[in-house]
Every structure is written in C-alpha cells, then in structure tokens.
C-alpha positions in Angstrom: -27.8 -1.2 -15.9 -25.9 -3.4 -13.6 -22.4 -4.4 -14.7 -22.0 -7.9 -14.9 -18.5 -9.2 -13.1 -16.6 -12.3 -14.1 -17.0 -13.5 -10.7 -18.5 -12.6 -7.1 -17.5 -9.0 -6.1 -17.0 -10.8 -2.6 -14.2 -12.4 -3.6 -12.3 -9.2 -3.8 -13.7 -7.1 -1.5 -12.8 -7.8 2.4 -15.2 -6.9 5.1 -13.2 -4.8 7.5 -15.4 -6.0 10.6 -14.3 -9.5 9.8 -11.1 -11.8 10.6 -8.4 -10.3 8.2 -6.2 -13.4 8.6 -8.9 -15.6 8.0 -10.1 -13.6 4.9 -6.8 -13.4 3.4 -5.8 -17.2 3.8 -2.7 -16.3 5.9 -0.3 -17.3 6.5 -0.9 -19.7 3.6 0.2 -17.5 0.7 2.5 -14.5 0.9 0.9 -11.0 1.3 1.8 -7.7 -0.4 0.0 -4.6 0.7 -0.8 -1.3 -1.4 -1.6 1.5 0.6 -4.0 3.9 -1.0 -4.3 2.6 -4.5 -6.5 5.3 -5.6 -7.4 5.3 -9.2 -4.1 3.4 -10.2 -3.7 0.0 -12.0 -0.1 -0.3 -10.9 -0.9 -3.1 -8.2 -3.0 -5.1 -10.9 -0.2 -5.3 -13.2 2.0 -6.2 -10.2 -0.7 -9.0 -9.5 -0.9 -10.2 -12.7 2.8 -10.8 -13.1 3.1 -12.9 -9.7 0.2 -14.8 -9.4 1.7 -16.7 -6.4 1.5 -13.8 -4.2 -1.9 -12.5 -2.6 -2.1 -8.4 -3.2 -4.4 -6.4 -0.9 -5.0 -2.9 -1.6 -6.2 -0.5 1.3 -8.4 2.3 0.3 -10.5 5.3 2.3 -12.2 6.3 -0.3 -15.5 4.0 -1.1 -15.6 5.4 -4.7 -11.9 4.6 -5.4 -12.4 1.2 -3.4 -15.3 0.2 -5.7 -14.0 1.0 -8.9 -10.8 -1.2 -8.2 -12.7 -4.0 -7.3 -14.9 -3.6 -10.6 -11.2 -3.7 -12.2 -10.2 -6.6 -10.5 -13.0 -8.5 -11.5 -12.9 -7.6 -15.1 -9.1 -8.6 -15.3 -10.0 -11.8 -13.6 -7.2 -11.9 -10.9 -7.9 -14.2 -8.2 -4.9 -13.0 -5.9 -6.3 -9.2 -5.6 -8.2 -8.3 -2.7 -9.6 -4.8 -1.6 -10.3 -3.5 2.0 -12.3 -0.2 2.6 -10.4 1.0 5.6 -7.9 3.3 7.1 -4.6 1.7 7.2 -4.1 2.7 10.7 -6.8 0.2 11.8 -5.4 -2.5 9.9 -2.2 -1.9 11.4 -3.2 -1.7 15.0 -5.7 -4.3 15.3 -6.1 -6.4 12.1 -2.6 -8.0 11.0 -1.0 -10.9 12.6 2.7 -10.5 13.1 5.3 -11.3 10.5 2.7 -11.9 7.7 3.6 -9.3 5.0 6.2 -9.6 2.5 5.9 -5.7 1.5 4.2 -2.5 1.9 3.9 0.0 -0.9 3.1 3.7 -0.2 3.2 5.8 -3.4 2.2 9.6 -2.9 0.4 9.3 0.3 -1.3 12.7 0.9 1.3 15.0 2.3 -1.1 17.2 4.6 1.5 20.0 4.1 0.1 22.3 6.6 1.4 21.8 10.3 -2.3 21.7 11.7 -3.2 18.7 9.2 0.1 16.5 10.6 -2.0 14.6 12.5 -3.3 12.8 9.6 -0.2 11.9 7.9 0.1 8.1 9.0 3.7 7.3 8.5 4.7 8.3 12.0 6.9 7.3 14.9 4.1 5.6 16.3 3.2 3.7 13.1 6.5 2.5 11.9 7.0 0.1 14.9 3.6 -1.3 13.5 5.0 -1.6 9.9 7.8 -3.6 11.2 6.0 -6.0 13.3 3.6 -7.0 10.3 6.5 -7.4 8.1 8.1 -10.9 7.9 12.3 -10.8 8.6 14.0 -8.7 5.6 10.3 -7.6 4.5 10.6 -4.1 2.9 8.4 -0.8 2.4 8.3 1.2 -0.6 7.7 4.7 -0.4 7.6 7.7 -3.1 6.2 11.3 -2.6 6.8 14.7 -4.1 6.7 16.3 -0.5 10.1 16.7 0.9 9.1 17.6 4.5 6.8 14.5 4.4 9.8 12.4 3.5 11.9 13.9 6.2 9.3 12.5 8.6 9.3 9.2 7.0 13.0 8.7 7.0 13.1 9.7 10.8 9.9 7.6 11.6 11.6 4.4 9.7 14.9 5.0 11.5 13.3 4.7 14.9 11.7 1.8 14.3 14.8 -0.2 13.0 14.5 0.0 9.5 17.6 0.1 7.2 17.6 2.3 4.0 18.6 0.2 1.2 17.8 2.4 -1.5 16.9 6.2 -2.2 16.6 7.8 -5.5 15.2 10.9 -7.4 13.1 8.5 -9.5 10.6 6.2 -9.3 11.9 2.8 -10.8 9.9 1.4 -13.5 8.3 -1.3 -11.8 6.9 1.1 -9.1 5.6 3.4 -11.8 2.3 4.9 -11.1 0.0 7.5 -12.4 1.2 10.3 -10.1 4.8 9.2 -10.9 4.1 9.7 -14.6 2.3 12.8 -13.8 5.4 14.5 -11.7 7.6 13.3 -14.1 6.1 15.2 -17.0 5.6 18.6 -14.8 9.2 18.1 -14.0 8.5 18.1 -10.3 11.1 16.5 -7.9 10.1 13.1 -6.7 11.7 11.2 -3.8 11.7 7.3 -3.5 12.9 4.9 -0.8 13.1 1.3 -0.1 13.4 0.3 3.5 14.4 -3.2 4.8 12.9 -4.3 8.2 16.1 -4.4 10.4 
C-alpha cells in the first residue's frame, strides 16, 4: 500500500542535478544545513520551532533520505528540504557564496583507520569551502565521539580562519541527537564544538 503524503514529495526532495540556489529560493530565505541527518529528527524539531528559516538536510543514504522525506511530509513542515548527495559535491559546486547561516554536523562517521581517512570530509581542503558558503559570523556546529577526528577538525577549521566559540564535553539540549543520547547512556566521551566564521 502506497503511503499517502500531505503534500507532494517533490516539495521536500531537492534534485541534486538541478540548480540548488533556485530550488532553495536563495538568497530570499535564511538557510541552515544539516549534514548527515540519518535517522534523527533533531532537524525537524529545529525547523518546527523556526518556520522562518529554511532547513536543508544532506544525506548519502537513499533509504535514510527517503524515510526523512516521509517524516517531513507527515509533519507538514514546509521549511525543510532533503538532498541525496555527498556534501563535498554541494560545497564544491552547488552553493553560492555567503548563503548559509549555519552548518550542523553531528557525529559524522569517524573513519578511524588511517587508510580510510580520505573519506573524512571535514579537512583542510573542505573547511575553506564551509567558510565560503557561510554568511559573515555564520557558524559550524560539530560533535563527535572520536577524539582523533576532532583533532583533525580543529586543525582544519583553524587553518580556514574559523574561531572556536565553544568547546564542551556534552552536547547542548538544542543540539541533542540520537547519537548524543546513546553515548550519554553508555557513558562514552563526546566532544562538541561551535565554530564561527572569522
């Protein structure tokens, strides 16, 4: 049985082959980007509380992307879009300069083995692209349970001119995610950072 959605799925799914700026009505609306939303609904809570801001979720898993679109549709949120794409493609080719208020990156895959480090996407090469996409004083929120990856993130962000506004061992309530709650239950250490564009 096909699930009936409150409105057309095309309103929440963005075509990665199309003109992203036009699809998101940039720069007419403030934009927040959530990278790798997975199974989480944190971005939906944020969007419901802030209807004046457009929220874009980027995910590489089709299954998670499609499930997210169904959740958005059921919630009736008109200020959320989803993009099935690698965030590196978005940063390199699809975003105009100074169009993003903030990026949220909660618990990206750490790729702990050295031979897999090439898959980590917050790097000295990508951090300047984040800065380019952000508005002045725009921010990047990052959380991870992998200390070596956070060391790489810290060095990458500083090299791109970001300034560290906050660093804690817990994720603030407004940024809570399923992974944050899971690690808290397990007593596992978590690293949280808020970076501002310099």
